[in-house]
C-alpha positions as a printed Julia matrix, in Angstrom:
312×3 Matrix{Float64}:
   0.05   0.15  -0.22
   1.39   3.26  -0.69
   1.32   5.38   2.33
   1.71   9.4    1.9
   2.47  11.18   4.75
   1.82  14.84   5.06
   4.59  17.48   6.45
   3.21  19.69   7.94
   0.7   17.73  10.3
   0.31  17.59  14.17
   1.55  19.8   16.9
   1.22  23.55  15.92
   3.47  26.1   17.82
   0.46  27.3   20.12
   0.14  23.92  21.05
   3.49  23.42  21.61
   3.83  26.02  23.61
   0.84  25.19  25.84
   1.82  21.71  26.53
   5.32  22.84  27.54
   3.98  25.19  29.74
   2.15  22.58  31.76
   5.24  20.44  31.65
   7.22  23.17  33.3
   4.55  23.97  35.93
   4.47  20.27  37.24
   8.3   20.88  37.24
   8.59  23.89  39.06
   5.75  23.44  41.67
   4.25  19.93  41.64
   1.17  18.56  41.78
  -1.94  19.31  42.06
  -1.91  21.76  38.93
  -5.65  22.9   37.75
  -6.14  24.12  33.86
  -9.2   25.74  33.21
 -10.36  23.31  30.33
  -8.35  20.79  28.37
  -5.16  21.97  27.86
  -5.57  21.24  24.34
  -8.24  19.01  22.29
  -6.75  15.87  22.72
  -7.09  12.5   24.58
  -3.54  11.21  24.92
  -2.29  14.69  26.19
  -5.15  14.97  28.49
  -4.75  11.69  29.92
  -0.9   11.59  30.08
  -1.47  15.08  32.11
  -3.67  13.39  34.13
  -1.55  10.62  34.93
   0.89  13.29  36.3
  -1.23  15.23  38.59
  -3.09  17.82  36.67
  -6.86  18.41  37.24
  -8.98  19.66  34.47
 -11.94  21.68  35.52
 -15.22  23.2   33.68
 -15.08  25.8   36.37
 -13.13  28.03  38.23
 -15.3   27.22  41.33
 -13.92  23.61  41.21
 -10.52  24.78  41.93
  -9.47  25.52  45.58
  -8.6   28.79  46.78
  -4.91  29.81  45.93
  -4.28  27.38  44.0
  -2.34  27.25  40.33
  -4.45  27.52  37.54
  -3.31  27.58  33.9
  -5.74  28.49  31.32
  -5.76  26.37  28.15
  -4.87  27.2   24.67
  -8.34  28.58  23.41
  -8.16  31.43  25.65
 -10.71  32.6   28.29
 -13.12  35.87  29.22
 -12.21  38.27  31.58
 -14.98  36.79  33.78
 -13.19  33.7   34.17
 -10.11  35.94  35.07
 -11.64  37.8   37.4
 -13.29  34.75  39.13
  -9.6   33.04  39.42
  -8.48  36.48  41.07
 -11.65  36.39  43.46
 -10.55  32.93  44.4
  -6.63  33.94  45.0
  -5.64  31.61  42.19
  -2.04  32.0   41.05
  -2.67  32.27  36.93
  -0.35  30.8   34.26
  -1.67  31.89  30.61
  -1.09  29.29  28.15
  -3.65  30.9   25.26
  -2.05  30.63  22.09
  -0.84  34.17  21.05
  -3.02  33.83  17.69
  -6.21  33.32  19.94
  -5.14  36.22  22.12
  -4.85  38.28  18.5
  -8.39  37.95  17.94
  -9.46  38.79  21.44
  -7.63  42.09  21.23
  -9.43  42.34  17.53
 -12.66  42.23  19.46
 -11.74  44.64  21.89
 -10.52  47.24  19.48
 -14.04  46.5   17.49
 -15.67  46.83  20.27
 -13.96  50.44  21.31
 -14.49  51.88  18.23
 -18.61  51.35  18.26
 -18.85  48.21  16.17
 -21.14  45.18  16.76
 -19.15  42.34  15.74
 -19.78  38.78  13.92
 -17.78  35.74  15.27
 -17.95  33.53  12.53
 -17.39  30.06  14.47
 -18.91  26.99  16.29
 -20.64  28.67  19.38
 -20.17  26.08  22.17
 -15.67  25.98  21.35
 -14.12  26.85  24.28
 -12.41  29.38  22.16
 -15.74  30.92  20.71
 -17.03  31.02  24.24
 -13.44  33.11  25.46
 -13.51  35.49  22.72
 -17.37  36.16  23.03
 -16.89  36.88  26.72
 -14.53  39.93  25.73
 -17.68  42.18  24.46
 -20.77  39.89  24.71
 -23.08  42.79  24.47
 -21.58  43.66  21.07
 -21.09  40.02  19.57
 -23.43  37.98  17.16
 -22.04  34.01  16.74
 -22.83  32.23  12.92
 -21.7   28.93  12.21
 -23.11  29.03   8.75
 -24.17  30.99   5.75
 -27.86  30.5    6.95
 -27.36  31.96  10.17
 -26.07  35.0    8.4
 -29.88  35.39   6.61
 -30.9   35.36   9.86
 -28.96  38.16  11.46
 -30.49  41.1   12.73
 -28.25  44.04  13.09
 -27.67  47.77  15.01
 -26.25  49.29  12.03
 -24.97  47.68   9.23
 -22.44  50.35   8.56
 -20.96  49.63  11.7
 -20.15  45.97  11.47
 -17.09  43.81  11.58
 -16.37  40.2   11.84
 -13.52  37.76  12.94
 -12.82  34.52  12.8
 -12.75  31.37  15.18
  -8.67  30.03  14.72
  -9.26  26.35  13.86
 -12.48  27.21  11.31
 -12.55  25.29   8.05
 -11.29  27.75   5.19
 -13.99  27.02   2.92
 -16.37  27.29   5.3
 -15.06  31.03   6.2
 -15.25  32.07   2.68
 -18.74  30.37   2.34
 -19.77  32.63   5.49
 -17.51  35.15   4.95
 -19.34  35.75   1.17
 -22.97  35.6    2.73
 -21.76  38.22   5.45
 -20.15  40.27   2.43
 -23.55  40.06   0.72
 -25.78  41.06   3.07
 -23.54  44.09   4.48
 -21.31  45.15   1.73
 -19.72  47.33   4.34
 -18.8   44.66   6.94
 -15.13  45.45   8.17
 -12.93  42.45   8.17
  -9.71  41.99  10.27
  -6.69  43.65   9.69
  -5.13  39.99   9.28
  -6.2   36.92   8.61
  -7.51  35.33  11.83
  -7.64  31.5   11.07
  -4.55  30.41  12.0
  -1.49  29.4    9.85
  -1.03  25.78  11.38
  -4.93  25.38  10.44
  -4.57  26.58   6.75
  -1.54  24.64   6.02
  -3.21  21.26   7.44
  -6.06  21.91   5.34
  -4.61  23.01   1.99
  -2.01  19.28   2.9
  -5.34  17.39   2.36
  -6.44  19.21  -0.59
  -3.7   19.02  -2.2
  -2.6   15.58  -1.69
  -6.19  13.09  -1.07
  -6.8   13.34  -4.77
  -3.91  10.77  -5.09
  -5.37   8.56  -2.59
  -7.98   6.1   -1.98
  -8.6    7.05   1.99
  -7.69  10.0    4.12
  -6.6    8.82   7.97
  -6.41  12.23  10.28
  -5.06  11.29  13.66
  -6.78  13.65  16.2
  -9.41  13.72  18.65
 -13.36  13.93  18.08
 -13.33  17.42  20.01
 -10.52  19.04  17.92
 -12.66  21.4   15.61
  -9.31  21.43  13.4
  -9.2   18.03  13.06
 -12.3   17.15  12.33
 -12.03  20.03   9.82
  -9.67  17.67   7.9
 -12.03  14.93   7.65
 -14.34  17.81   6.22
 -11.85  18.7    3.86
 -11.24  15.26   2.38
 -14.85  14.76   1.89
 -15.33  17.98  -0.13
 -12.14  16.88  -2.25
 -14.44  13.54  -3.0
 -12.35  10.83  -0.93
 -13.2    9.22   1.95
 -11.56  10.36   5.27
 -11.5    9.07   8.88
 -11.15  10.46  12.08
  -8.95   8.43  14.84
  -7.35   9.05  18.23
  -4.63   6.2   17.58
  -3.71   3.49  15.62
  -6.55   0.91  17.63
  -9.28   2.88  15.94
  -8.32   1.8   12.6
 -10.85   0.11  11.05
  -8.88  -2.96   8.24
 -12.35  -2.64   6.54
 -11.72   0.67   5.63
  -8.71   0.13   3.86
 -10.23  -3.62   1.97
  -9.46  -3.26  -1.41
  -7.83   0.02  -1.06
  -4.4    0.82  -2.65
  -3.47   4.34  -1.09
  -3.69   6.44   1.84
  -2.92   9.72   3.07
  -2.17  10.18   6.89
  -2.06  13.45   8.22
  -2.81  15.06  12.22
  -4.86  17.68  13.24
  -2.62  20.48  15.39
  -3.21  19.23  18.68
  -2.42  15.45  17.91
   1.25  14.39  19.47
   3.29  12.91  16.68
   3.94   9.34  18.24
   0.41   8.15  17.86
   1.04   9.23  14.03
   4.24   7.02  13.91
   2.0    4.36  15.41
  -0.34   4.18  12.62
   2.11   4.35  10.28
   3.86   1.23  12.04
   0.64  -0.41  11.87
   0.05   0.46   7.87
   3.79  -0.97   7.18
   3.24  -4.41   9.43
  -0.17  -5.19   8.01
  -0.83  -3.55   5.03
   2.88  -3.54   3.43
   2.68   0.03   3.42
   5.22   1.88   1.71
   5.88   5.66   3.26
   6.35   8.58   1.5
   6.78  11.96   2.99
   5.09  14.85   0.92
   6.21  18.3    2.37
   4.0   21.6    1.21
   5.81  23.91   3.16
   7.82  24.47   6.35
   6.89  25.53   9.39
   9.56  27.45  11.76
   6.77  29.37  14.08
   7.62  29.14  17.78
   6.0   30.53  20.6
   8.14  31.99  23.67
   6.61  30.66  26.97
   3.82  33.29  28.49
   5.17  36.5   30.92
   3.01  35.11  33.36
   5.09  31.41  34.05
   8.27  33.37  33.88
   6.38  35.85  36.67
   5.37  33.25  38.99
   8.81  30.97  38.42
  10.75  33.86  39.81
   8.42  34.79  42.73
   7.79  31.31  43.29
């Protein structure tokens, strides 16, 4: 079987930073460590940290007074930060800088008097945190159909931002519908969908026409991972999202001669390697790596961690 391994794939700079933050917090302060929401949307990463004494919570009041809390890569609202301060928590902010950029865009638009349309998945952690920056000024849309139902205060004072992990093609359709209804809608200064999301989707677009099946390593609650499967489907290819090689169903590959392997931005590469090993062993896979673009983005550790490390 021909196996085309996409590059880039897997961890993005924001995920690398967030995972490193929790690692460093454990080294500096030991368990228990509390993380607000999953640090990244990957079952294996989360379970690994749980085994080392990390507790993931969905509400700040689940954390004992005076404890240490790490905010996930998806960002949090000002309300969450206020709740943490009220409980005397020591805060470490592992929000991806690209998510922080969207938060700042929302604050800037709101200050300028704009009503803001957030394009994304309403209940995603990133959406909840971003909307919380200016809840009275934001409308959430998930589809072109939602755009058709929008009621806005002033069509001439309307702006939009997007979730960083959104499907590029979905975003284009929704933005097109938005501009069709509101021609003067103001766009963010720079693209909101992150480089890693775009690169991984572009790889599926480019490579999937050459194969019979696309396998995406990632968890079901990972927005960007699910978008990769959707992109494969858009290209007329069968796509499957799996947490690890154990979820591979041999029936998917029966009668097939080629497969593409990629991974969402929160999936560790050792899971990809384990899948490749199985494809080689069970299906006589011959692996070739296809590099579409080299990624050299990295993010420094957050100032909140550096400050806490000094204070102790």
